[in-house]
Wavefront OBJ file of the C-alpha trace (Angstrom):
o trace
v -13.892 -2.220 3.149
v -13.185 -4.703 0.336
v -15.765 -6.176 -1.969
v -16.126 -9.960 -2.293
v -13.719 -10.109 -5.235
v -10.877 -8.562 -3.239
v -11.466 -10.170 0.180
v -12.611 -8.606 3.421
v -11.259 -7.724 6.811
v -11.810 -5.307 9.652
v -9.613 -2.647 11.198
v -8.244 -3.807 14.557
v -5.805 -0.950 15.267
v -5.594 2.769 14.552
v -2.729 5.247 14.633
v -4.610 8.528 14.799
v -4.015 11.852 13.116
v -1.509 13.929 15.071
v 0.249 10.796 16.367
v 3.842 9.948 15.411
v 5.247 6.498 16.075
v 9.019 6.125 15.873
v 10.105 2.489 15.604
v 8.991 -0.659 13.853
v 5.298 -1.616 13.953
v 3.996 -5.192 13.676
v 0.231 -5.600 13.384
v -2.332 -8.382 13.205
v -5.585 -8.156 11.258
v -6.108 -4.610 10.038
v -4.217 -1.385 10.768
v -5.352 2.097 9.748
v -2.777 4.879 9.814
v -3.956 8.484 9.970
v -0.726 9.755 11.566
v 2.985 9.185 10.904
v 5.143 6.076 11.325
v 8.909 6.426 11.109
v 10.013 2.801 10.920
v 9.103 -0.458 9.224
v 5.507 -1.726 9.163
v 4.782 -5.451 8.804
v 2.324 -8.187 9.688
v 2.836 -9.968 12.999
v 2.232 -13.344 11.331
v 1.900 -14.820 7.846
v -1.886 -14.477 7.820
v -3.905 -11.705 6.222
v -2.766 -8.227 7.228
v -4.542 -5.211 5.782
v -2.900 -1.794 5.955
v -4.927 1.344 5.239
v -2.951 4.592 4.927
v -5.211 7.645 4.799
v -4.749 10.824 2.791
v -2.768 12.796 5.401
v -0.793 9.820 6.736
v 2.861 9.016 6.055
v 5.094 5.987 6.552
v 8.877 6.277 6.290
v 10.234 2.733 6.174
v 9.753 -0.699 4.656
v 6.165 -1.983 4.405
v 5.110 -5.656 4.163
v 1.457 -6.752 4.212
v -1.068 -8.841 2.314
v -3.456 -5.989 1.381
v -2.716 -2.273 1.072
v -5.100 0.615 0.540
v -3.044 3.775 0.122
v -4.198 7.373 -0.180
v -1.282 8.929 1.738
v 2.485 8.605 1.368
v 4.956 5.758 1.830
v 8.697 6.405 1.560
v 10.408 3.031 1.355
v 10.121 -0.357 -0.357
v 6.719 -2.061 -0.280
v 5.954 -5.818 -0.497
v 2.260 -6.718 -0.824
v 1.458 -10.405 -1.213
v -2.068 -9.994 -2.598
v -3.849 -6.739 -3.426
v -2.855 -3.059 -3.636
v -5.215 -0.139 -4.199
v -3.511 3.183 -4.890
v -6.114 5.894 -4.505
v -5.923 9.292 -6.197
v -3.772 11.111 -3.610
v -1.342 8.270 -2.926
v 2.388 8.692 -3.344
v 5.108 6.050 -3.172
v 8.808 6.867 -3.110
v 10.351 3.420 -3.445
v 9.760 0.126 -5.209
v 6.384 -1.642 -5.079
v 6.132 -5.448 -5.313
v 2.565 -6.706 -5.711
v 0.346 -9.502 -7.032
v -2.730 -7.425 -8.011
v -2.658 -3.650 -8.468
v -5.482 -1.123 -8.825
v -4.213 2.392 -9.492
v -6.515 5.410 -9.581
v -5.737 8.534 -11.639
v -3.506 10.901 -9.662
v -1.555 8.195 -7.819
v 2.235 8.639 -8.031
v 4.989 6.006 -7.872
v 8.629 7.114 -7.835
v 10.257 3.695 -8.079
v 9.950 0.354 -9.816
v 6.838 -1.791 -10.105
v 7.569 -5.480 -9.555
v 4.820 -7.965 -10.371
v 5.032 -11.119 -8.238
v 3.106 -14.185 -9.361
v 3.714 -17.685 -7.974
v 6.955 -16.502 -6.404
v 8.297 -15.184 -9.718
v 9.265 -11.490 -9.730
v 9.040 -9.493 -12.947
v 9.766 -5.777 -13.191
v 7.087 -3.882 -15.100
v 8.524 -1.537 -17.746
v 6.998 1.935 -18.009
v 5.923 1.150 -21.575
v 3.806 -1.756 -20.231
v 1.812 0.421 -17.820
v -1.497 1.467 -19.375
v -2.015 5.212 -19.512
v -5.358 6.575 -18.347
v -6.598 9.973 -19.430
v -8.038 11.478 -16.187
v -10.634 13.385 -18.234
v -11.816 10.166 -19.875
v -12.056 8.430 -16.483
v -14.573 10.988 -15.173
l 1 2 3 4 5 6 7 8 9 10 11 12 13 14 15 16 17 18 19 20 21 22 23 24 25 26 27 28 29 30 31 32 33 34 35 36 37 38 39 40 41 42 43 44 45 46 47 48 49 50 51 52 53 54 55 56 57 58 59 60 61 62 63 64 65 66 67 68 69 70 71 72 73 74 75 76 77 78 79 80 81 82 83 84 85 86 87 88 89 90 91 92 93 94 95 96 97 98 99 100 101 102 103 104 105 106 107 108 109 110 111 112 113 114 115 116 117 118 119 120 121 122 123 124 125 126 127 128 129 130 131 132 133 134 135 136 137 138
């Protein structure tokens, strides 16, 4: 799932397409969401917790994890302690705090970006975000 530079983990749990979970979810290891979660999603402990949200999936609530791969939608604040990958169909409505961010063309963030390094939080101004021409990226 990740290359050596970004770390690696496996998926331990799955919330399948057509499934809706109402309430808070705590997970250990890796969680893939193909359905809908209405509630907060967080790691069960302080160790590595990878969350994968697929293209048709949606989370409505606060998210806290160490690694996030997003191609669906999250409506709520997000705290990621290590690495975030926003794929082309991802959409965030809320603030995103992260250490390392990879954002593909087409990804949408309706909120603030907050870079966190060594416990220091710094909001990223829109002027500081590099613009990518989708035609040039192909």
